[in-house]
C-alpha positions, 0 to 999 in steps of 0.5 A: 500500500502506498504511503500517504504524503501531504504537501501544499502551498499557502494561497498568497499568489502565483508560484515561481521557479523556486517552487518548481525546483524546490517542490513542484517537480517532486510532486509530479514524481510523488503522485505515482509513488505515494497517495499524495494530498496537496493542500491549498492553505488559504486559512494559513494564508490569512494569518499575515494577510487577513487585511487583504482576503481578496489576495487569498481568494484570487490566489486559489485559481492561480495555484490550481492553474500552476499545479496543472501547468507543471504536470500535476494530475488531478486524478492522481493527486488530491488537491483540496482547500483548507477552509473547506475541511472544518475537521482540521480545526477541530483536530487542531483544538484537541492537539493544541493542548499538547503544544506549549507556548515555549515550544512554539517560541523556540521554533526557528521558522517562527522566530525568523518570520516574526523578525522578518515581518517586524511583528515584535510584541504584536504578533497575531495569535493566528500567525503564532499558532500556525505550526500547530495548525499544520500538524492538524493538516497532516493528521486530517489526511492521516499523513505519514510523510511531509516533503520539507527542506532541511530548514523545515525539519524541526517543524516535522519533529514538533509534529511528531512530539505532539502526536507522541504526547497525545498517544502517550497521554491516552495510552493509544496509538491512533495518531500516526507520527509523521516523518520528513521526506527530504529531497535534494535541496535546490535553492533558487536565489531572487533575481536581485541576488537575495538568497531567497526568492519570495513573492513578498520580496518582489524578486521572482520569476513566475511560472506564468511569466510571459517571454517578454517578462522573463527576458526583462527580469533576466536582463535586470539581473546584476552580475559581477559589480566589479566587472565594468567592461566585457573585457574585464575578468569576472567572478563566476562564484556567487554570481546570480546569473551563473547560479541560474545557468547551473540550475536551468541550463541543461547544456553543460558544455555551454555553461562551462564555456561561458564560465571560462570566457567570463573569467577571462573577460572574453564574453559580454554580460549580454551574451551570458544573459541571452543564453540564460533567457533561451535556456529558461524559456525552453523550460518554461514554454511548455509550462506556459502552454499547459497553463493556457490549456488549464485555463480552458479547464479551470471550471472543471478542475475547480469543481473537482477540488471543491466537490469531489476532493472536499468530500474525500478529505472530509470523510478521512478527517471525520474518521480521525475526529471521531477516533479522537473524541472516542478516546478523549470522551469515552465516558460520555458514550 
């Protein structure tokens, strides 16, 4: 029997090439290897966007189209919307008793995000508790594996600890301990050279960008700041444009030739960027074309997500809730 895997995205905008290499390519592979559920986390998207709910609403069809565009088969992967599964929140209430404020406070992801968002002493409670809510997401589909990057492993460890405490407290084994599924990390920097590509940083190349948008963004990238002329020797290491070549240009001979000539001062930035544009456009063109195909099927795909998949996930989650209630409130049968 295939193991159950839960993955997903917050509904905060379109997906970019960082998502493509970081998770989407794996999801296409996983849908044949696992019983895969893909969560559109619109409630968690609200935790730092509650003043702009339209952004969350508008992002849901964009995510559906991006999933379809990269090759996610809606007959193999169960895509569902968080707000349509009320049982998630009921599970959250029960397991929240097994998490502590101190535990959440030491979560490295939460600590970093609170600093990034400059929340200080005014961190919204909904945002603060979302790591525990993510545990409820996993349990709602009886998830066994969660694909994560190395920096997210502590969150899965916390999920296991919460599940372990619940099972131990009631002397049962009804909740499964989830485990991380680590892939090969492929970090795509922002086009501004920032270590992270992020929607809020406005430094993304989106999967849905047109050829014109793609070219404009690539040609806006900074290269070696100390290289004034094309005849000046340049540094390849840490150079954003060459990082992108290593990630997206499958012509390894061309990449090595560009590096060699760049170090010698025998190639212009224009040529390096133009070859990157052609390489990335080769990768993104079929995704763009499939997205256009998906736009014609959007109503059909959305109905499957909203109707069929909601019933499927609710059925699983209801059983989980009933098992929890049976254990906790057995004296009230």
